[in-house]
C-alpha positions in Angstrom: 4.6 -20.1 -7.9 6.5 -20.5 -11.1 7.7 -17.5 -13.2 4.9 -18.1 -15.7 2.3 -18.3 -12.9 3.5 -14.9 -11.6 3.4 -13.5 -15.1 -0.3 -14.5 -15.5 -1.5 -14.1 -11.9 -2.0 -10.3 -11.8 -3.9 -10.0 -15.2 -6.2 -12.8 -14.1 -6.7 -11.2 -10.7 -7.4 -7.8 -12.3 -9.9 -9.4 -14.7 -11.6 -11.1 -11.7 -11.8 -7.8 -9.8 -13.3 -6.0 -12.7 -15.8 -8.8 -13.2 -17.0 -8.4 -9.6 -17.9 -4.7 -10.2 -21.5 -4.1 -11.0 -22.3 -2.4 -14.3 -22.8 1.3 -13.7 -26.3 2.6 -14.3 -24.9 6.1 -14.6 -21.3 6.8 -13.9 -22.0 10.3 -12.9 -24.0 9.0 -9.9 -21.1 7.0 -8.5 -18.2 8.2 -6.3 -14.7 7.9 -7.6 -12.2 5.3 -6.4 -9.8 6.5 -3.7 -6.4 4.8 -4.5 -4.0 4.2 -1.6 -1.5 2.2 -3.5 1.3 2.2 -4.5 2.9 4.8 -2.2 3.9 4.1 1.4 2.0 7.2 2.5 -1.8 6.9 2.6 -4.2 9.8 2.3 -6.3 11.0 5.2 -9.5 10.4 3.4 -11.6 7.2 3.4 -13.3 5.6 0.5 -17.0 6.5 -0.1 -19.1 5.0 2.7 -20.7 1.6 1.9 -18.5 1.0 -1.2 -16.1 -1.8 -1.3 -12.7 -0.9 -2.9 -10.1 -3.5 -3.9 -6.5 -2.9 -4.7 -4.1 -5.5 -6.3 -0.6 -5.3 -7.7 2.7 -7.0 -8.6 6.0 -6.0 -7.2 9.6 -7.2 -7.6 12.4 -6.2 -5.2 16.1 -6.8 -5.7 18.6 -6.5 -2.8 18.3 -5.6 0.8 17.6 -8.4 3.3 16.6 -10.7 0.3 18.4 -11.4 -2.9 15.0 -11.1 -4.7 11.4 -10.9 -3.7 8.3 -11.1 -5.8 4.8 -10.5 -4.4 1.2 -9.9 -5.2 -0.2 -7.5 -2.6 -3.9 -7.1 -2.3 -6.0 -4.8 -0.1 -9.7 -4.4 0.6 -11.0 -1.1 1.9 -14.5 -0.3 3.3 -15.7 2.9 5.1 -18.7 2.7 7.4 -19.0 6.5 7.5 -17.1 9.5 6.3 -14.9 9.2 9.4 -14.5 5.5 10.1 -13.4 2.5 8.0 -11.2 -0.6 7.8 -8.4 -1.9 5.6 -7.5 -5.6 5.2 -4.4 -6.5 3.3 -2.1 -9.4 2.6 0.1 -10.9 -0.1 -1.7 -13.6 -2.0 1.5 -14.7 -3.7 5.0 -14.4 -2.3 8.3 -15.8 -3.6 11.6 -15.0 -1.9 15.3 -15.9 -2.6 17.4 -15.1 0.5 21.1 -14.2 0.5 22.1 -17.8 0.6 20.0 -18.6 -2.5 17.4 -20.5 -0.5 14.0 -20.1 -2.2 10.6 -19.9 -0.4 7.1 -19.4 -1.7 3.7 -19.0 -0.3 1.5 -16.2 1.1 2.3 -13.2 3.3 1.2 -11.8 6.7 -2.3 -10.2 7.1 -2.8 -6.6 8.2 -6.0 -5.3 9.7 -6.2 -1.5 10.1 -8.9 0.7 11.6 -8.9 4.2 10.0 -10.3 7.5 11.4 -10.6 10.8 9.5 -10.1 13.2 12.4 -11.3 16.2 10.4 -10.2 19.1 8.2 -10.4 19.7 4.4 -7.4 18.9 2.1 -8.4 21.8 -0.1 -8.1 24.4 2.7 -5.9 23.9 5.7 -5.4 20.2 5.2 -7.0 17.0 6.6 -5.8 14.8 9.5 -6.3 11.1 9.9 -5.1 8.2 12.0 -4.6 4.5 11.4 -4.2 1.8 14.0 -4.0 -2.0 13.7 -2.0 -5.1 13.7 -0.1 -7.4 11.3 -0.9 -11.0 12.1 1.7 -13.8 11.4 -0.2 -15.6 8.7 2.8 -15.9 6.3 4.0 -19.2 5.1 7.1 -20.6 6.7 10.3 -18.4 6.4 8.3 -15.6 4.8 7.4 -13.6 7.9 8.6 -12.9 11.4 6.1 -15.3 13.0 5.0 -12.7 15.5 2.3 -10.0 15.6 3.2 -6.4 15.0 1.1 -3.4 16.2 0.9 -0.2 14.1 -0.1 3.4 14.7 0.1 6.1 11.9 -0.7 9.8 11.9 -1.7 11.3 8.5 -1.8 14.8 7.1 -3.1 15.5 3.6 -3.1 18.8 1.7 -4.2 19.9 -1.8 -2.4 23.0 -3.0 -1.4 24.5 -6.4 -2.7 21.5 -8.2 -0.6 19.1 -6.1 -1.5 16.5 -3.5 0.7 16.2 -0.4 0.4 13.2 1.9 2.6 13.0 5.0 2.6 9.9 7.3 4.5 9.4 10.5 4.1 6.2 12.6 5.3 3.7 15.1 5.3 -0.1 15.0 5.8 -2.3 18.0 7.6 -5.3 16.6 6.7 -8.8 17.8 10.0 -10.3 16.8 13.4 -8.6 17.5 17.0 -9.6 17.5 19.3 -9.3 20.6 20.1 -5.6 21.3 17.2 -4.4 19.0 14.4 -2.2 20.4 10.8 -3.2 19.8 9.7 0.2 18.7 10.3 1.0 15.0 9.5 4.5 13.6 8.5 5.2 10.1 7.8 8.2 7.9 6.7 8.8 4.3 6.1 12.0 2.2 4.3 11.7 -1.1 3.7 14.4 -3.7 1.4 13.8 -6.7 0.0 15.8 -9.5 -2.5 15.2 -12.3 -1.3 15.9 -15.8 -4.7 15.8 -17.4 -8.0 14.0 -16.8 -6.4 10.6 -17.3 -2.7 10.7 -16.4 -0.9 11.6 -13.2 2.6 11.4 -11.7 3.9 11.0 -8.2 7.1 10.9 -6.2 7.8 9.9 -2.6 10.5 9.7 0.1 10.1 7.2 2.9 12.0 5.3 5.6 12.1 3.6 8.9 14.4 3.8 12.0 15.0 1.2 14.7 17.6 1.4 17.4 19.8 -1.7 17.3 18.1 -2.7 14.0 18.2 -1.7 10.4 17.5 1.8 9.0 15.8 2.0 5.6 15.2 4.9 3.2 14.0 4.9 -0.4 12.6 7.2 -3.1 9.8 6.2 -5.4 8.7 7.6 -8.8 5.7 6.5 -10.9 2.5 7.3 -12.7 -1.2 6.7 -12.7 -3.8 6.2 -15.4 -7.5 6.8 -14.7 -9.4 4.3 -16.9 -12.7 5.6 -15.4 -14.0 6.8 -12.1 -14.0 3.2 -11.0 -10.6 2.0 -12.1 -7.1 3.5 -11.7 -3.9 1.8 -12.8 -0.5 2.6 -11.4 3.1 1.8 -12.2 6.6 2.8 -11.1 9.9 2.1 -9.4 11.7 2.6 -6.2 15.4 2.9 -5.4 16.9 2.1 -2.0 19.2 4.6 -0.2 20.6 2.4 2.6 22.2 -1.1 2.6 19.1 -2.6 4.4 16.7 -1.2 1.8 16.1 -3.2 -1.4 18.4 -1.8 -4.1 15.5 -1.3 -6.4 11.9 -2.4 -7.0 9.4 -2.2 -9.8 5.6 -2.5 -9.6 2.3 -2.0 -11.3 -1.3 -2.5 -10.0 -4.9 -1.4 -10.0 -7.4 0.3 -7.6 -11.0 -0.6 -8.2 -14.3 0.7 -6.9 -15.9 -2.7 -6.8 -19.4 -2.9 -5.3 -21.9 -0.9 -3.2 -22.7 -3.0 -0.1 -25.3 -0.6 1.3 
């Protein structure tokens, strides 16, 4: 993709997503969208059962394992019940410049996650959830590891004093490893968010990964959200790396959309 293509891609994608959403007969009868992006940590809750939710965004990363990386991440979310659902995500557009100034473009790997809300109430003692799945090597050449990764994440969510706390801790079995590197990689993320009023909100997050014989990453993220309606939430922000293996900085914006009722 050219620079101008990337500049136009997300607005066009957002317009297409909004166009797929049926016109509300009465907004009060609809559930609200349940955004997962842009933080690393996901909430324990699932979207409303039977409603397809779509998320899309743009992100630019500078530094770390690549000199620069631009991507258009997208995710589809669907809950079959209050306790079970699936997430399907990929990067529709991906452009990377490595440390030797080689440039690659194409699409990213595909991740399929099964999610289970174990129980609890975020407004009381907190809610627990778990995610399990795999990242398939669907990326274009030189844009992925070429191997399948397997993921497992435990989630805790709590609403207290007007704030939302989401804590994730997980393990990934890497399909591709370097000599001397262990296959198991462990990750964590703690996100804190707060609404400022009916439309605006702010969030902050610390996250990282650890792998024996491999890279250790850590970053902090700051950003905001804007609720256009119950169906559409916009997000924007930045992240700063705290280790040499983490991108020095990244900037992003995106949208979460309650798209259509399937049943």
